C-alpha positions as CSV (number, residue, x, y, z in Angstrom):
1,M,257.2,35.2,67.8
2,K,259.7,33.2,65.5
3,T,259.4,34.3,61.5
4,M,256.6,32.0,60.3
5,N,257.3,28.5,58.7
6,S,255.4,25.3,58.2
7,E,258.1,23.1,60.6
8,F,257.4,26.5,63.1
9,F,253.6,26.2,63.0
10,L,253.1,22.4,62.9
11,K,255.2,22.6,66.4
12,E,253.0,25.3,67.5
13,L,249.6,23.6,66.8
14,F,250.5,20.4,68.5
15,K,251.3,22.8,71.8
16,L,247.0,24.0,71.5
17,K,245.6,20.5,71.6
18,P,243.0,20.8,74.0
19,D,243.6,18.7,77.3
20,L,241.5,15.5,76.5
21,V,239.9,15.5,80.7
22,K,239.0,19.6,79.9
23,L,237.4,18.6,76.7
24,K,235.6,15.6,77.3
25,G,234.5,17.5,80.6
26,A,232.8,20.9,78.6
27,I,231.4,19.3,75.7
28,K,230.0,16.5,78.5
29,A,230.9,13.6,75.6
30,D,232.0,10.3,76.4
31,D,235.9,9.0,75.8
32,E,235.2,8.0,71.8
33,T,234.1,11.4,70.7
34,A,236.4,13.8,73.2
35,I,239.2,11.5,71.7
36,S,237.8,12.1,68.5
37,L,237.7,15.7,68.4
38,Q,241.0,15.9,70.1
39,Q,243.2,13.9,67.3
40,Q,241.9,16.7,64.8
41,W,245.4,18.2,66.2
42,Y,246.9,15.0,65.3
43,I,249.3,15.9,62.6
44,P,249.8,14.2,59.3
45,L,253.2,14.8,58.7
46,E,255.3,12.9,55.6
47,G,258.6,12.9,57.1
48,V,262.0,15.1,56.8
49,K,261.6,16.7,53.5
50,K,265.2,18.3,52.4
51,T,263.5,20.9,49.9
52,K,262.1,23.6,51.3
53,L,259.7,26.1,49.6
54,D,260.5,29.6,50.8
55,N,256.5,29.8,50.9
56,P,255.2,28.8,54.0
57,I,251.7,27.4,53.0
58,E,252.8,25.7,49.9
59,D,255.7,23.9,51.9
60,L,253.4,22.4,54.9
61,V,251.1,21.5,52.1
62,T,253.7,20.0,49.4
63,H,256.1,18.9,52.0
64,Q,254.8,18.4,55.3
65,L,251.3,16.9,54.9
66,S,250.4,13.6,54.4
67,K,247.1,14.2,54.6
68,V,243.9,17.0,55.4
69,L,244.9,18.8,58.4
70,S,240.9,20.0,59.6
71,I,240.5,22.0,62.7
72,S,236.5,23.0,63.2
73,N,235.6,24.2,59.8
74,L,239.0,25.1,58.5
75,S,240.8,22.5,56.5
76,I,244.8,22.6,55.1
77,D,244.6,19.6,51.8
78,H,247.7,17.9,51.7
79,E,247.8,19.3,47.6
80,L,247.7,22.3,45.8
81,L,245.2,22.9,43.4
82,I,246.6,25.3,41.0
83,T,244.0,27.3,38.9
84,P,245.5,30.6,36.8
85,E,244.7,32.9,39.4
86,F,245.2,31.2,42.9
87,K,247.1,27.7,44.0
88,I,244.2,26.4,46.9
89,F,245.6,25.1,50.0
90,G,242.6,24.3,52.2
91,G,239.0,25.6,52.4
92,I,237.0,27.2,55.3
93,F,233.1,25.2,54.9
94,T,232.8,25.3,51.3
95,Y,235.2,27.7,50.4
96,G,238.5,27.9,49.0
97,L,241.6,29.2,51.2
98,S,243.4,31.0,48.0
99,L,247.2,32.2,47.5
100,S,247.3,34.6,45.0
101,I,249.7,33.8,42.4
102,K,250.0,37.7,41.6
103,D,250.1,39.3,44.8
104,E,250.6,36.2,48.0
105,R,248.5,37.4,49.6
106,I,245.8,35.2,51.1
107,Y,242.0,34.7,50.0
108,L,238.9,33.2,50.8
109,V,237.2,32.3,47.3
110,N,233.8,30.6,46.2
111,L,234.9,27.3,44.7
112,E,232.5,27.8,41.7
113,T,233.0,31.6,40.1
114,F,236.5,32.0,42.1
115,E,235.0,34.9,43.2
116,I,236.7,36.6,46.3
117,L,235.0,36.6,49.5
118,F,237.7,37.9,51.7
119,E,241.5,39.0,51.8
120,C,242.6,37.0,54.7
121,S,246.1,38.3,55.3
122,E,249.1,40.0,53.6
123,T,251.6,36.5,53.4
124,A,251.6,33.4,53.8
125,S,253.0,33.5,57.2
126,K,251.1,36.1,58.5
127,F,248.0,33.7,58.0
128,L,249.6,30.8,59.2
129,E,250.4,33.0,62.4
130,L,246.7,34.2,62.3
131,I,245.2,30.6,62.2
132,L,247.5,29.9,65.6
133,I,245.5,32.4,67.2
134,F,242.7,31.4,66.1
135,I,243.1,27.7,66.9
136,D,244.3,29.1,70.4
137,F,240.6,30.5,70.8
138,R,238.3,27.6,69.8
139,A,240.6,24.7,71.9
140,R,240.0,27.0,75.3
141,E,236.6,27.0,73.9
142,W,236.4,23.5,73.3
143,E,238.0,22.5,77.1
144,G,235.1,24.9,78.4
145,Y,236.6,28.1,78.8
146,L,233.7,31.0,78.4
147,F,235.0,34.1,76.8
148,S,233.8,37.6,77.3
149,S,232.8,39.8,74.5
150,K,236.2,41.9,75.3
151,E,238.3,38.9,75.2
152,T,236.8,38.0,72.2
153,N,237.6,41.1,70.7
154,E,240.8,41.2,71.9
155,Y,241.6,38.0,70.4
156,I,240.0,39.3,66.5
157,S,242.0,42.6,67.2
158,K,245.5,40.9,67.9
159,A,244.7,38.6,64.7
160,T,243.7,41.0,62.6
161,D,247.0,43.0,63.1
162,I,248.8,39.7,62.9
163,A,247.0,39.5,59.1
164,G,248.0,42.6,57.9
165,G,245.5,44.7,59.2
166,T,242.3,46.6,59.1
167,Q,241.7,45.5,55.9
168,Y,241.7,41.7,57.0
169,Y,239.2,42.4,59.5
170,N,236.5,41.1,58.2
171,F,237.8,37.8,57.3
172,V,238.9,37.4,61.1
173,K,235.7,38.2,62.5
174,Y,234.0,35.9,60.4
175,L,236.7,32.8,61.1
176,F,236.0,33.6,64.9
177,D,232.2,34.0,64.5
178,Y,231.3,31.2,62.2
179,V,234.3,28.5,61.9
């Protein structure tokens, strides 16, 4: 895969958009509901920005998105919330997806206490790559594909490797099981 930056992430994300006919049939929904789910792949772009930040998540949040990007229960905001320890750029359910100011790793934190719940990935670039794997998995599920346990474990293994190794397994497993 090409080195992950915010523009490449958005292009790859758009390619993963579920097919509307398959989605509608799989969830047995009316047009309005199926379109609403598919529109989660709508990429709210600010437009071309000349300034590019080295960190692809910071660049995505501050230069590419004009509103929250939300797929399943995962969201990436269009603004950073900066605390003394973290740059919070999104969330899963009510927890914050956070870029550590100290080591640039990605963590999932409790937004009330800032306690680290999971180590998510070694770098922002790796985090975006693992999110694309998760979204590919989820999009195929929404289209009606039933994954075997073996196939699910292969996705989880691939995402764990991309995140940086076994220390990120618990987060990846949580992501695939509950989000």
